[in-house]
C-alpha positions as CSV (number, residue, x, y, z in Angstrom):
1,M,-145.7,-131.4,-36.3
2,T,-145.8,-133.0,-39.7
3,R,-143.5,-135.9,-38.7
4,Y,-145.4,-137.1,-35.7
5,E,-148.9,-138.5,-35.7
6,G,-150.9,-136.1,-33.5
7,G,-148.1,-133.6,-33.7
8,E,-150.6,-130.7,-33.7
9,G,-150.7,-131.2,-29.9
10,I,-147.0,-130.3,-29.5
11,C,-146.5,-127.0,-27.7
12,T,-143.4,-124.8,-27.8
13,T,-142.7,-121.5,-26.0
14,S,-139.8,-119.2,-26.3
15,V,-138.9,-117.2,-23.2
16,H,-137.1,-113.8,-23.5
17,P,-136.1,-112.7,-20.1
18,S,-134.5,-109.4,-19.3
19,W,-132.0,-109.1,-16.4
20,H,-132.8,-111.4,-13.6
21,Q,-130.7,-112.3,-10.5
22,T,-129.6,-115.8,-11.5
23,G,-126.3,-117.6,-11.2
24,I,-125.2,-116.5,-14.6
25,L,-124.9,-112.9,-13.3
26,K,-122.8,-113.9,-10.3
27,G,-119.8,-111.6,-10.0
28,S,-121.2,-109.1,-12.4
29,E,-123.4,-107.2,-10.0
30,A,-121.1,-104.2,-9.7
31,S,-120.7,-103.8,-13.4
32,L,-124.5,-104.0,-14.0
33,A,-125.1,-101.5,-11.2
34,K,-122.7,-99.1,-13.0
35,Q,-124.8,-99.4,-16.1
36,G,-128.0,-98.7,-14.1
37,I,-129.3,-102.3,-14.5
38,V,-131.2,-103.6,-11.5
39,P,-131.9,-107.4,-12.0
40,D,-135.3,-108.7,-11.1
41,P,-135.7,-111.7,-8.8
42,P,-135.7,-115.0,-10.7
43,S,-139.2,-115.9,-9.5
44,N,-140.5,-113.3,-11.9
45,V,-139.4,-115.5,-14.8
46,S,-140.2,-118.9,-13.2
47,D,-143.7,-117.9,-12.2
48,V,-144.5,-116.9,-15.8
49,V,-142.9,-120.0,-17.3
50,V,-144.8,-122.4,-14.9
51,K,-148.1,-120.6,-15.7
52,Q,-147.4,-121.0,-19.4
53,V,-146.6,-124.7,-19.1
54,L,-149.7,-125.4,-17.0
55,S,-151.9,-123.6,-19.5
56,G,-150.8,-126.1,-22.2
57,Q,-150.4,-123.5,-24.9
58,S,-147.6,-122.4,-27.1
59,G,-146.4,-118.8,-27.1
60,R,-143.6,-116.2,-26.7
61,L,-143.0,-114.8,-23.2
62,I,-141.3,-111.4,-22.6
63,V,-140.3,-111.0,-19.0
64,P,-141.0,-108.4,-17.7
65,E,-143.9,-107.5,-20.0
66,S,-142.8,-103.8,-20.0
67,E,-139.8,-104.8,-22.2
68,E,-142.1,-106.1,-25.0
69,G,-141.9,-102.8,-26.9
70,K,-138.2,-103.3,-27.4
71,T,-138.5,-106.6,-29.1
72,G,-139.4,-105.0,-32.4
73,V,-135.9,-103.7,-32.7
74,R,-134.8,-107.2,-33.8
75,Y,-136.5,-106.7,-37.1
76,W,-134.5,-103.6,-37.9
77,P,-131.5,-103.7,-40.2
78,L,-128.2,-104.1,-38.4
79,W,-126.9,-100.6,-39.5
80,A,-130.1,-99.0,-37.9
81,K,-129.6,-100.9,-34.7
82,D,-126.0,-99.8,-34.5
83,I,-126.9,-96.1,-34.9
84,V,-129.7,-96.2,-32.4
85,L,-127.8,-98.1,-29.8
86,G,-124.7,-96.0,-30.3
87,H,-122.4,-98.8,-31.2
88,I,-120.8,-97.0,-34.1
89,W,-119.4,-94.3,-31.8
90,Q,-118.3,-96.5,-29.0
91,R,-114.7,-97.5,-28.7
92,K,-114.0,-101.2,-28.5
93,D,-112.3,-100.9,-25.1
94,Q,-115.5,-99.4,-23.6
95,V,-117.8,-102.3,-24.6
96,G,-119.5,-104.8,-22.3
97,F,-119.8,-105.7,-18.6
98,A,-118.2,-109.2,-19.1
99,K,-114.8,-107.5,-19.6
100,E,-114.2,-107.7,-15.8
101,L,-114.8,-111.5,-15.6
């Protein structure tokens, strides 16, 4: 904003989607289902993004909004996240759904 005359009118938004049925998940549906993850339709994200753009405001979007409470975890120290998420007890050969890709 300081480099461009009138830069105070520049709007930015970050979008933090949860699991949504997009092409990036193609082929991983079975693995996600095993982990109890049911992806939302992509329209849930696109509707919120279009609304934000048309409002002409900056912001941070969490989709779905029910996931917003989990975003505070990113400010925790790494060791605390590992304990809470159980990563320190998980064997390396048991990690991740992308293993099957």
